DSSP file (Angstrom, degrees, kcal/mol; ACC not computed):
  #  RESIDUE AA STRUCTURE BP1 BP2  ACC     N-H-->O    O-->H-N    N-H-->O    O-->H-N    TCO  KAPPA ALPHA  PHI   PSI    X-CA   Y-CA   Z-CA
    1    1 A M     >        0   0    0      0, 0.0     4,-2.3     0, 0.0     5,-0.1   0.000 360.0 360.0 360.0 -35.9    0.0    0.0    0.0
    2    2 A E  H  >  +     0   0    0      2,-0.2     4,-2.7     1,-0.2     5,-0.2   0.930 360.0  49.8 -68.0 -41.4    2.8    2.4    0.8
    3    3 A A  H  > S+     0   0    0      1,-0.2     4,-2.8     2,-0.2     5,-0.3   0.927 112.6  47.2 -62.6 -42.8    4.5    1.8   -2.6
    4    4 A I  H  > S+     0   0    0      1,-0.2     4,-2.6     2,-0.2    -1,-0.2   0.908 112.5  51.1 -67.9 -34.8    1.2    2.3   -4.5
    5    5 A G  H  X S+     0   0    0     -4,-2.3     4,-2.4     2,-0.2    -2,-0.2   0.904 112.9  44.7 -65.1 -39.8    0.6    5.5   -2.4
    6    6 A L  H  X S+     0   0    0     -4,-2.7     4,-2.1     2,-0.2    -2,-0.2   0.893 116.7  44.9 -66.1 -42.8    4.1    6.8   -3.2
    7    7 A V  H  X S+     0   0    0     -4,-2.8     4,-3.2     2,-0.2     5,-0.2   0.924 114.4  49.4 -71.2 -41.7    3.8    6.0   -6.8
    8    8 A G  H  X S+     0   0    0     -4,-2.6     4,-2.5    -5,-0.3     5,-0.2   0.920 111.9  48.2 -59.4 -44.6    0.3    7.4   -7.0
    9    9 A T  H  X S+     0   0    0     -4,-2.4     4,-2.1     2,-0.2    -1,-0.2   0.901 112.3  50.0 -67.6 -39.9    1.3   10.6   -5.3
   10   10 A G  H  X S+     0   0    0     -4,-2.1     4,-2.8     2,-0.2    -2,-0.2   0.949 111.5  47.8 -64.4 -47.9    4.3   10.9   -7.7
   11   11 A L  H  X S+     0   0    0     -4,-3.2     4,-1.9     1,-0.2    -2,-0.2   0.917 114.2  45.2 -60.2 -43.1    2.2   10.4  -10.7
   12   12 A L  H  <>S+     0   0    0     -4,-2.5     5,-2.9    -5,-0.2     4,-0.5   0.831 113.0  51.0 -71.7 -28.1   -0.5   12.9   -9.6
   13   13 A L  H ><5S+     0   0    0     -4,-2.1     3,-0.7    -5,-0.2    -2,-0.2   0.916 110.1  49.3 -75.9 -39.0    2.1   15.4   -8.7
   14   14 A A  H 3<5S+     0   0    0     -4,-2.8    -2,-0.2     1,-0.2    -1,-0.2   0.850 115.6  44.4 -61.8 -32.9    3.9   15.1  -12.1
   15   15 A R  T 3<5S-     0   0    0     -4,-1.9    -1,-0.2    -5,-0.2    -2,-0.2   0.524 108.4-127.5 -85.4  -7.2    0.5   15.5  -13.8
   16   16 A R  T < 5 +     0   0    0     -3,-0.7     2,-0.4    -4,-0.5    -3,-0.2   0.902  48.9 169.8  56.6  42.3   -0.4   18.5  -11.4
   17   17 A D    > < -     0   0    0     -5,-2.9     3,-1.4    -6,-0.1    -1,-0.2  -0.686  38.5-138.2 -85.8 137.3   -3.6   16.6  -10.7
   18   18 A R  T >  S+     0   0    0     -2,-0.4     3,-1.8     1,-0.3     4,-0.2   0.672  93.0  80.7 -69.0 -17.0   -5.7   18.0   -7.8
   19   19 A R  T >>  +     0   0    0      1,-0.3     3,-1.8     2,-0.2     4,-1.8   0.614  68.6  83.7 -67.8 -11.8   -6.4   14.6   -6.4
   20   20 A R  H <> S+     0   0    0     -3,-1.4     4,-2.3     1,-0.3    -1,-0.3   0.731  74.7  75.5 -57.3 -21.3   -2.9   14.6   -4.8
   21   21 A V  H <4 S+     0   0    0     -3,-1.8    -1,-0.3     1,-0.2    -2,-0.2   0.799 106.9  30.6 -62.4 -31.9   -4.7   16.5   -2.0
   22   22 A A  H <> S+     0   0    0     -3,-1.8     4,-1.0    -4,-0.2    -2,-0.2   0.804 120.2  48.9 -94.5 -35.0   -6.2   13.1   -1.0
   23   23 A V  H  X S+     0   0    0     -4,-1.8     4,-2.2     2,-0.2     5,-0.2   0.895 106.0  56.0 -77.7 -40.4   -3.6   10.6   -1.9
   24   24 A A  H  X S+     0   0    0     -4,-2.3     4,-2.2     1,-0.2     5,-0.2   0.940 109.6  42.4 -61.7 -49.8   -0.5   12.3   -0.4
   25   25 A P  H  > S+     0   0    0      0, 0.0     4,-2.1     0, 0.0    -1,-0.2   0.839 111.8  55.5 -72.3 -25.6   -1.8   12.6    3.2
   26   26 A A  H  X S+     0   0    0     -4,-1.0     4,-2.3     2,-0.2    -2,-0.2   0.923 110.1  47.3 -60.9 -44.0   -3.2    9.0    3.0
   27   27 A T  H  X S+     0   0    0     -4,-2.2     4,-2.7     2,-0.2    -1,-0.2   0.890 109.0  53.8 -67.0 -39.3    0.3    7.9    2.1
   28   28 A A  H  X S+     0   0    0     -4,-2.2     4,-2.3     1,-0.2    -1,-0.2   0.896 109.1  49.6 -59.0 -41.5    1.8    9.9    4.9
   29   29 A V  H  X S+     0   0    0     -4,-2.1     4,-2.7     2,-0.2     5,-0.3   0.922 109.5  50.4 -65.9 -43.7   -0.5    8.3    7.3
   30   30 A L  H  X S+     0   0    0     -4,-2.3     4,-2.1     1,-0.2    -2,-0.2   0.925 112.5  47.8 -59.1 -46.9    0.4    4.8    6.1
   31   31 A L  H  X S+     0   0    0     -4,-2.7     4,-1.9     2,-0.2    -1,-0.2   0.888 112.9  47.8 -61.1 -39.9    4.1    5.6    6.4
   32   32 A T  H  X S+     0   0    0     -4,-2.3     4,-2.0     2,-0.2    -2,-0.2   0.882 113.2  45.4 -67.2 -41.8    3.8    6.9    9.8
   33   33 A V  H  X S+     0   0    0     -4,-2.7     4,-2.5     2,-0.2     5,-0.2   0.854 112.5  52.1 -73.7 -29.5    1.7    4.1   11.2
   34   34 A D  H  X S+     0   0    0     -4,-2.1     4,-2.6    -5,-0.3    -2,-0.2   0.905 109.7  49.3 -71.2 -39.6    4.0    1.5    9.6
   35   35 A A  H  X S+     0   0    0     -4,-1.9     4,-1.9     2,-0.2    -2,-0.2   0.875 112.0  49.4 -65.2 -37.6    7.0    3.2   11.1
   36   36 A W  H  X S+     0   0    0     -4,-2.0     4,-2.4     2,-0.2    -2,-0.2   0.953 114.1  44.2 -62.9 -51.9    5.3    3.2   14.5
   37   37 A F  H  X S+     0   0    0     -4,-2.5     4,-2.3     2,-0.2    -2,-0.2   0.920 111.4  53.9 -58.2 -48.2    4.3   -0.5   14.2
   38   38 A D  H  X S+     0   0    0     -4,-2.6     4,-0.6     1,-0.2    -1,-0.2   0.918 112.8  42.4 -55.4 -48.2    7.7   -1.5   13.0
   39   39 A V  H >< S+     0   0    0     -4,-1.9     3,-0.6    11,-0.2    -1,-0.2   0.907 117.5  46.0 -66.5 -43.0    9.5    0.1   16.0
   40   40 A L  H 3< S+     0   0    0     -4,-2.4    -1,-0.2     1,-0.2    -2,-0.2   0.804 118.0  41.5 -74.1 -27.3    7.0   -1.1   18.6
   41   41 A T  H 3< S+     0   0    0     -4,-2.3    -1,-0.2    -5,-0.2     2,-0.2   0.358  85.5 119.8-104.8   4.8    6.9   -4.6   17.3
   42   42 A A    <<  -     0   0    0     -3,-0.6     5,-0.1    -4,-0.6    -3,-0.0  -0.484  62.7-121.7 -73.2 140.2   10.6   -5.1   16.6
   43   43 A G     >  -     0   0    0     -2,-0.2     4,-0.8     1,-0.1     3,-0.5  -0.100  37.5 -90.4 -70.2 172.7   12.4   -7.9   18.4
   44   44 A P  T  4 S+     0   0    0      0, 0.0     3,-0.5     0, 0.0     4,-0.4   0.881 127.2  44.4 -57.3 -42.0   15.5   -7.1   20.6
   45   45 A G  T  4 S+     0   0    0      1,-0.2     4,-0.2     2,-0.1     3,-0.1   0.725 117.2  44.0 -84.4 -14.3   18.0   -7.7   17.7
   46   46 A A  T  > S+     0   0    0     -3,-0.5     4,-2.1     1,-0.1    -1,-0.2   0.385  84.5  95.0-109.2   3.7   15.9   -5.7   15.1
   47   47 A A  H  X S+     0   0    0     -4,-0.8     4,-2.5    -3,-0.5     5,-0.2   0.921  86.7  46.7 -62.8 -47.1   15.0   -2.7   17.2
   48   48 A L  H  > S+     0   0    0     -4,-0.4     4,-2.5     1,-0.2    -1,-0.2   0.857 112.6  50.2 -66.8 -34.3   17.8   -0.5   16.0
   49   49 A A  H  > S+     0   0    0     -4,-0.2     4,-1.8     2,-0.2    -1,-0.2   0.904 112.1  48.3 -67.4 -41.1   17.2   -1.4   12.4
   50   50 A A  H  X S+     0   0    0     -4,-2.1     4,-2.4     2,-0.2    -2,-0.2   0.920 112.3  48.2 -63.8 -46.0   13.5   -0.6   12.7
   51   51 A L  H  X S+     0   0    0     -4,-2.5     4,-2.7     1,-0.2     5,-0.2   0.930 112.7  47.4 -65.2 -44.4   14.2    2.7   14.4
   52   52 A L  H  X S+     0   0    0     -4,-2.5     4,-2.4     1,-0.2     5,-0.2   0.846 112.1  50.7 -64.3 -30.9   16.8    3.7   11.7
   53   53 A M  H  X>S+     0   0    0     -4,-1.8     5,-2.0     2,-0.2     4,-1.5   0.888 113.3  45.3 -68.0 -41.2   14.5    2.7    9.0
   54   54 A A  I  <>S+     0   0    0     -4,-2.4     5,-2.5     3,-0.2    -2,-0.2   0.942 118.7  41.7 -70.1 -44.2   11.7    4.8   10.5
   55   55 A V  I  <5S+     0   0    0     -4,-2.7    -2,-0.2    -5,-0.2    -3,-0.2   0.879 124.8  34.1 -71.5 -40.1   13.9    7.9   11.2
   56   56 A C  I  <5S+     0   0    0     -4,-2.4    -1,-0.2    -5,-0.2    -3,-0.2   0.619 134.7  10.4 -97.7 -14.3   15.9    7.8    7.9
   57   57 A L  I  X5S+     0   0    0     -4,-1.5     4,-1.9    -5,-0.2    -3,-0.2   0.672 122.4  40.3-125.7 -66.6   13.2    6.6    5.4
   58   58 A E  I  ><S+     0   0    0     -5,-2.0     4,-2.4     1,-0.2    -4,-0.2   0.911 115.8  43.8 -70.3 -46.0    9.6    6.3    6.4
   59   59 A L  H  ><S+     0   0    0     -5,-2.5     4,-2.1    -6,-0.3    -1,-0.2   0.886 113.4  51.0 -70.5 -39.3    9.2    9.4    8.5
   60   60 A P  H  > S+     0   0    0      0, 0.0     4,-2.4     0, 0.0    -1,-0.2   0.887 111.4  48.7 -59.5 -42.4   11.0   11.7    6.0
   61   61 A L  H  X S+     0   0    0     -4,-1.9     4,-2.7     2,-0.2    -2,-0.2   0.914 109.5  52.8 -65.2 -42.4    8.8   10.4    3.2
   62   62 A A  H  X S+     0   0    0     -4,-2.4     4,-2.0     1,-0.2    -1,-0.2   0.902 109.7  49.3 -62.0 -39.8    5.7   10.9    5.3
   63   63 A A  H  X S+     0   0    0     -4,-2.1     4,-2.2     2,-0.2    -1,-0.2   0.912 110.1  50.8 -64.4 -42.2    6.8   14.6    5.9
   64   64 A L  H  X S+     0   0    0     -4,-2.4     4,-2.3     2,-0.2    -2,-0.2   0.890 110.4  48.3 -62.2 -43.0    7.4   15.0    2.2
   65   65 A C  H  X S+     0   0    0     -4,-2.7     4,-2.2     1,-0.2    -1,-0.2   0.879 110.5  52.8 -69.8 -32.8    3.9   13.7    1.4
   66   66 A T  H  X S+     0   0    0     -4,-2.0     4,-2.0    -5,-0.2    -2,-0.2   0.887 109.0  48.9 -65.8 -38.0    2.5   16.0    4.0
   67   67 A A  H  X S+     0   0    0     -4,-2.2     4,-2.3     2,-0.2    -2,-0.2   0.869 110.2  51.6 -65.0 -40.0    4.3   19.0    2.4
   68   68 A V  H  X S+     0   0    0     -4,-2.3     4,-2.6     1,-0.2    -2,-0.2   0.933 112.0  46.3 -62.7 -45.7    2.9   18.0   -1.0
   69   69 A A  H  X S+     0   0    0     -4,-2.2     4,-2.1     2,-0.2    -2,-0.2   0.871 111.4  50.5 -59.3 -40.9   -0.6   17.8    0.3
   70   70 A W  H  X S+     0   0    0     -4,-2.0     4,-2.5     2,-0.2    -1,-0.2   0.927 112.8  46.3 -67.2 -46.8   -0.3   21.1    2.1
   71   71 A H  H  X S+     0   0    0     -4,-2.3     4,-1.1     1,-0.2    -2,-0.2   0.921 114.1  47.9 -59.0 -46.5    1.0   22.8   -1.0
   72   72 A A  H  X S+     0   0    0     -4,-2.6     4,-0.7    -5,-0.2    -1,-0.2   0.872 110.5  52.5 -65.8 -36.4   -1.7   21.2   -3.2
   73   73 A L  H >< S+     0   0    0     -4,-2.1     3,-0.9     1,-0.2    -2,-0.2   0.919 109.4  48.9 -66.5 -47.1   -4.4   22.2   -0.7
   74   74 A R  H 3< S+     0   0    0     -4,-2.5    -1,-0.2     1,-0.2    -2,-0.2   0.723 107.9  56.4 -66.5 -18.9   -3.3   25.9   -0.7
   75   75 A A  H 3< S+     0   0    0     -4,-1.1    -1,-0.2    -5,-0.2    -2,-0.2   0.644  82.8 105.8 -86.6 -16.0   -3.3   25.9   -4.5
   76   76 A L  S << S-     0   0    0     -3,-0.9     3,-0.1    -4,-0.7    -3,-0.0  -0.277  80.7-107.1 -62.8 147.1   -6.9   24.9   -4.7
   77   77 A P        -     0   0    0      0, 0.0    -1,-0.1     0, 0.0     3,-0.1  -0.491  43.8 -95.2 -73.7 149.6   -9.3   27.6   -5.7
   78   78 A P        -     0   0    0      0, 0.0     2,-0.1     0, 0.0    -3,-0.0  -0.261  42.3-103.3 -65.2 152.3  -11.5   28.9   -3.0
   79   79 A R        -     0   0    0     -3,-0.1    -3,-0.0     1,-0.1     0, 0.0  -0.433  30.0-128.1 -75.8 147.2  -15.0   27.5   -2.6
   80   80 A L              0   0    0     -2,-0.1    -1,-0.1     1,-0.1     0, 0.0  -0.746 360.0 360.0 -90.6 145.4  -17.9   29.4   -3.7
   81   81 A P              0   0    0      0, 0.0    -1,-0.1     0, 0.0    -2,-0.0   0.478 360.0 360.0 -65.1 360.0  -20.8   30.0   -1.3
């Protein structure tokens, strides 16, 4: 799901599609929750690897997806009453 979300966000971003407003934050949530579960469920020998993967890969990608969504949201035209 994470890979599909990242590819989908990238494709929508490249096409400047407004739907990235929905896909990017969903991907950020998936990445954050996965990092959280990986760290909390890691065994004694894998805890450091899970923490490094979360800090160096998953959480920065989640932050990037959040920034993409925020920028896209601000670029949307205002709603008419």
